[in-house]
TORPA-4810 file (N, C-alpha, C, O; in nm, 3 decimals):
<nodes>
NODE_1_1.583_-0.440_-0.390_1.536_-0.369_-0.273_1.507_-0.469_-0.162_1.459_-0.580_-0.186_X
NODE_2_1.537_-0.427_-0.040_1.504_-0.513_0.073_1.362_-0.484_0.121_1.295_-0.394_0.070_X
NODE_3_1.317_-0.561_0.221_1.180_-0.550_0.270_1.148_-0.410_0.323_1.039_-0.359_0.302_X
NODE_4_1.244_-0.350_0.390_1.221_-0.215_0.445_1.198_-0.114_0.333_1.105_-0.034_0.339_X
NODE_5_1.283_-0.117_0.231_1.268_-0.025_0.118_1.137_-0.048_0.043_1.071_0.047_0.003_X
NODE_6_1.102_-0.174_0.024_0.976_-0.205_-0.043_0.856_-0.154_0.037_0.763_-0.096_-0.019_X
NODE_7_0.859_-0.175_0.168_0.749_-0.128_0.252_0.737_0.024_0.245_0.626_0.078_0.241_X
NODE_8_0.849_0.093_0.245_0.845_0.240_0.235_0.797_0.285_0.098_0.722_0.383_0.089_X
NODE_9_0.838_0.218_-0.008_0.788_0.252_-0.142_0.637_0.232_-0.151_0.567_0.314_-0.210_X
NODE_10_0.589_0.124_-0.093_0.444_0.099_-0.092_0.374_0.210_-0.013_0.271_0.261_-0.057_X
NODE_11_0.429_0.247_0.101_0.368_0.352_0.183_0.358_0.484_0.108_0.256_0.552_0.113_X
NODE_12_0.465_0.520_0.037_0.463_0.645_-0.042_0.356_0.637_-0.150_0.281_0.732_-0.170_X
NODE_13_0.350_0.524_-0.219_0.249_0.509_-0.324_0.108_0.514_-0.268_0.019_0.571_-0.331_X
NODE_14_0.087_0.457_-0.151_-0.047_0.459_-0.092_-0.089_0.602_-0.060_-0.205_0.638_-0.077_X
NODE_15_0.005_0.683_-0.015_-0.025_0.824_0.009_-0.065_0.895_-0.119_-0.159_0.974_-0.121_X
NODE_16_0.007_0.866_-0.226_-0.028_0.924_-0.357_-0.166_0.877_-0.401_-0.247_0.956_-0.450_X
NODE_17_-0.192_0.748_-0.383_-0.322_0.693_-0.423_-0.437_0.761_-0.349_-0.540_0.794_-0.407_X
NODE_18_-0.417_0.781_-0.220_-0.520_0.850_-0.142_-0.544_0.991_-0.193_-0.659_1.034_-0.206_X
NODE_19_-0.437_1.062_-0.221_-0.450_1.200_-0.270_-0.520_1.202_-0.405_-0.610_1.283_-0.427_X
NODE_20_-0.479_1.115_-0.496_-0.540_1.114_-0.628_-0.685_1.069_-0.624_-0.765_1.113_-0.706_X
NODE_21_-0.719_0.982_-0.530_-0.860_0.942_-0.516_-0.944_1.063_-0.477_-1.052_1.084_-0.532_X
NODE_22_-0.894_1.143_-0.382_-0.966_1.265_-0.343_-0.978_1.363_-0.460_-1.080_1.432_-0.473_X
NODE_23_-0.876_1.368_-0.545_-0.877_1.462_-0.658_-0.950_1.406_-0.780_-0.972_1.478_-0.877_X
NODE_24_-0.989_1.278_-0.775_-1.058_1.216_-0.888_-0.969_1.187_-1.006_-1.018_1.176_-1.118_X
NODE_25_-0.840_1.174_-0.985_-0.743_1.148_-1.094_-0.725_0.997_-1.113_-0.623_0.940_-1.075_X
NODE_26_-0.826_0.935_-1.171_-0.827_0.789_-1.182_-0.720_0.734_-1.275_-0.673_0.622_-1.253_X
NODE_27_-0.679_0.809_-1.377_-0.575_0.756_-1.465_-0.443_0.738_-1.388_-0.378_0.634_-1.402_X
NODE_28_-0.404_0.836_-1.310_-0.282_0.824_-1.228_-0.302_0.718_-1.119_-0.210_0.641_-1.089_X
NODE_29_-0.419_0.715_-1.064_-0.449_0.619_-0.957_-0.432_0.477_-1.007_-0.367_0.395_-0.941_X
NODE_30_-0.487_0.446_-1.122_-0.476_0.310_-1.175_-0.332_0.275_-1.209_-0.289_0.161_-1.188_X
NODE_31_-0.257_0.370_-1.260_-0.115_0.347_-1.290_-0.039_0.311_-1.163_0.040_0.216_-1.163_X
NODE_32_-0.062_0.385_-1.055_0.013_0.360_-0.932_-0.041_0.239_-0.857_0.032_0.177_-0.780_X
NODE_33_-0.167_0.204_-0.876_-0.217_0.079_-0.818_-0.141_-0.039_-0.876_-0.104_-0.131_-0.803_X
NODE_34_-0.118_-0.037_-1.006_-0.043_-0.145_-1.071_0.100_-0.151_-1.018_0.152_-0.258_-0.987_X
NODE_35_0.164_-0.034_-1.007_0.301_-0.031_-0.956_0.307_-0.079_-0.812_0.398_-0.153_-0.774_X
NODE_36_0.211_-0.037_-0.733_0.208_-0.077_-0.591_0.187_-0.227_-0.579_0.247_-0.292_-0.494_X
NODE_37_0.102_-0.281_-0.664_0.079_-0.426_-0.662_0.209_-0.500_-0.694_0.235_-0.607_-0.638_X
NODE_38_0.287_-0.445_-0.783_0.417_-0.505_-0.816_0.508_-0.505_-0.692_0.572_-0.606_-0.662_X
NODE_39_0.514_-0.392_-0.622_0.594_-0.384_-0.499_0.544_-0.484_-0.394_0.623_-0.547_-0.325_X
NODE_40_0.412_-0.498_-0.384_0.354_-0.593_-0.287_0.399_-0.734_-0.322_0.436_-0.812_-0.234_X
NODE_41_0.397_-0.768_-0.450_0.441_-0.901_-0.493_0.588_-0.924_-0.461_0.626_-1.033_-0.418_X
NODE_42_0.671_-0.822_-0.483_0.814_-0.835_-0.449_0.832_-0.851_-0.299_0.914_-0.931_-0.253_X
NODE_43_0.757_-0.772_-0.222_0.769_-0.779_-0.077_0.724_-0.914_-0.024_0.777_-0.965_0.074_X
NODE_44_0.626_-0.972_-0.090_0.578_-1.104_-0.048_0.690_-1.208_-0.056_0.695_-1.301_0.025_X
NODE_45_0.780_-1.192_-0.152_0.889_-1.288_-0.172_1.014_-1.254_-0.091_1.102_-1.338_-0.075_X
NODE_46_1.020_-1.132_-0.040_1.140_-1.088_0.034_1.138_-1.142_0.177_1.031_-1.161_0.235_X
NODE_47_1.256_-1.167_0.233_1.262_-1.209_0.374_1.214_-1.094_0.463_1.253_-0.978_0.445_X
NODE_48_1.129_-1.129_0.560_1.072_-1.030_0.652_1.079_-1.083_0.794_1.083_-1.203_0.816_X
NODE_49_1.078_-0.991_0.890_1.072_-1.033_1.029_0.933_-1.086_1.060_0.836_-1.054_0.991_X
NODE_50_0.924_-1.166_1.165_0.797_-1.224_1.205_0.696_-1.115_1.241_0.579_-1.124_1.202_X
NODE_51_0.739_-1.013_1.314_0.645_-0.908_1.357_0.595_-0.826_1.238_0.480_-0.782_1.237_X
NODE_52_0.679_-0.803_1.138_0.633_-0.732_1.019_0.544_-0.821_0.934_0.450_-0.772_0.872_X
NODE_53_0.572_-0.950_0.930_0.493_-1.043_0.849_0.346_-1.037_0.887_0.259_-1.040_0.800_X
NODE_54_0.316_-1.027_1.017_0.175_-1.019_1.061_0.108_-0.894_1.003_-0.004_-0.902_0.953_X
NODE_55_0.176_-0.781_1.010_0.122_-0.657_0.954_0.104_-0.670_0.803_0.002_-0.629_0.748_X
NODE_56_0.203_-0.727_0.738_0.198_-0.742_0.593_0.082_-0.832_0.550_0.015_-0.802_0.451_X
NODE_57_0.057_-0.939_0.622_-0.054_-1.029_0.588_-0.188_-0.955_0.595_-0.272_-0.971_0.508_X
NODE_58_-0.206_-0.875_0.698_-0.330_-0.798_0.712_-0.339_-0.694_0.600_-0.445_-0.676_0.540_X
NODE_59_-0.228_-0.627_0.573_-0.227_-0.528_0.465_-0.263_-0.591_0.332_-0.347_-0.538_0.259_X
NODE_60_-0.201_-0.706_0.299_-0.228_-0.772_0.170_-0.376_-0.800_0.152_-0.432_-0.778_0.045_X
NODE_61_-0.439_-0.850_0.257_-0.582_-0.881_0.251_-0.661_-0.754_0.223_-0.747_-0.752_0.135_X
NODE_62_-0.632_-0.648_0.297_-0.703_-0.522_0.277_-0.674_-0.462_0.140_-0.765_-0.413_0.074_X
NODE_63_-0.549_-0.467_0.098_-0.512_-0.411_-0.032_-0.584_-0.482_-0.145_-0.632_-0.417_-0.238_X
NODE_64_-0.593_-0.614_-0.138_-0.663_-0.690_-0.242_-0.810_-0.651_-0.249_-0.868_-0.646_-0.357_X
NODE_65_-0.871_-0.622_-0.134_-1.010_-0.577_-0.132_-1.021_-0.434_-0.185_-1.114_-0.402_-0.259_X
NODE_66_-0.926_-0.349_-0.148_-0.931_-0.209_-0.189_-0.907_-0.191_-0.338_-0.960_-0.098_-0.399_X
NODE_67_-0.828_-0.279_-0.398_-0.798_-0.268_-0.541_-0.925_-0.269_-0.624_-0.932_-0.204_-0.729_X
NODE_68_-1.025_-0.341_-0.579_-1.149_-0.354_-0.656_-1.260_-0.265_-0.602_-1.371_-0.267_-0.653_X
NODE_69_-1.230_-0.186_-0.499_-1.332_-0.100_-0.439_-1.357_0.027_-0.519_-1.297_0.049_-0.624_X
NODE_70_-1.446_0.109_-0.466_-1.482_0.237_-0.527_-1.373_0.339_-0.499_-1.364_0.392_-0.389_X
NODE_71_-1.291_0.364_-0.598_-1.172_0.447_-0.580_-1.202_0.596_-0.567_-1.113_0.675_-0.538_X
NODE_72_-1.327_0.636_-0.589_-1.363_0.777_-0.572_-1.431_0.802_-0.438_-1.472_0.915_-0.409_X
NODE_73_-1.443_0.700_-0.358_-1.505_0.711_-0.227_-1.404_0.768_-0.127_-1.291_0.718_-0.120_X
NODE_74_-1.440_0.870_-0.049_-1.346_0.925_0.050_-1.298_0.820_0.151_-1.185_0.829_0.199_X
NODE_75_-1.380_0.722_0.184_-1.338_0.616_0.277_-1.227_0.533_0.216_-1.137_0.487_0.287_X
NODE_76_-1.231_0.512_0.084_-1.126_0.439_0.015_-0.993_0.514_0.028_-0.890_0.455_0.059_X
NODE_77_-0.999_0.645_0.004_-0.878_0.728_0.015_-0.825_0.726_0.158_-0.704_0.716_0.178_X
NODE_78_-0.912_0.735_0.255_-0.869_0.732_0.395_-0.800_0.601_0.431_-0.703_0.601_0.507_X
NODE_79_-0.850_0.490_0.377_-0.784_0.361_0.404_-0.643_0.360_0.343_-0.552_0.302_0.401_X
NODE_80_-0.627_0.421_0.228_-0.494_0.429_0.167_-0.401_0.510_0.257_-0.287_0.470_0.280_X
NODE_81_-0.449_0.623_0.308_-0.369_0.704_0.399_-0.335_0.628_0.527_-0.223_0.635_0.577_X
NODE_82_-0.433_0.555_0.579_-0.411_0.478_0.702_-0.302_0.374_0.681_-0.211_0.362_0.763_X
NODE_83_-0.312_0.298_0.572_-0.210_0.196_0.547_-0.075_0.257_0.514_0.028_0.197_0.545_X
NODE_84_-0.074_0.373_0.452_0.053_0.441_0.426_0.123_0.471_0.558_0.244_0.450_0.571_X
NODE_85_0.048_0.520_0.655_0.106_0.549_0.787_0.152_0.423_0.858_0.262_0.419_0.914_X
NODE_86_0.070_0.322_0.856_0.105_0.196_0.925_0.233_0.138_0.865_0.325_0.103_0.939_X
NODE_87_0.239_0.127_0.735_0.357_0.066_0.672_0.481_0.152_0.690_0.590_0.098_0.708_X
NODE_88_0.467_0.283_0.685_0.583_0.370_0.707_0.640_0.349_0.847_0.762_0.347_0.864_X
NODE_89_0.554_0.334_0.945_0.601_0.314_1.083_0.652_0.173_1.107_0.747_0.153_1.183_X
NODE_90_0.590_0.076_1.042_0.628_-0.064_1.065_0.748_-0.107_0.978_0.805_-0.214_1.001_X
NODE_91_0.785_-0.026_0.879_0.894_-0.064_0.788_1.023_-0.090_0.863_1.104_-0.173_0.820_X
NODE_92_1.045_-0.022_0.974_1.169_-0.042_1.049_1.178_-0.185_1.104_1.286_-0.233_1.135_X
NODE_93_1.062_-0.253_1.115_1.060_-0.391_1.164_1.079_-0.493_1.053_1.103_-0.611_1.080_X
NODE_94_1.068_-0.447_0.930_1.071_-0.540_0.816_1.202_-0.615_0.814_1.223_-0.698_0.725_X
</nodes>
């Protein structure tokens, strides 16, 4: 997968994570957190444009903090939705 496809896969997973956090489905949430982390690691190694790299660096920092946060908190879910939107829109720059 190229950087654009990886960014879009991450965005889709983040949307799922946000929804499952609201629903309290922690077993699915943890499964997709692991998968998303794998995509993030692949994207880190993939060639990216300079403008997307800046967004990705900020996302990685936030994602690493969110992975250990309170996954049942509505603010946590909202951050997942926010990053899903950002990455979906910025993927064209990847």
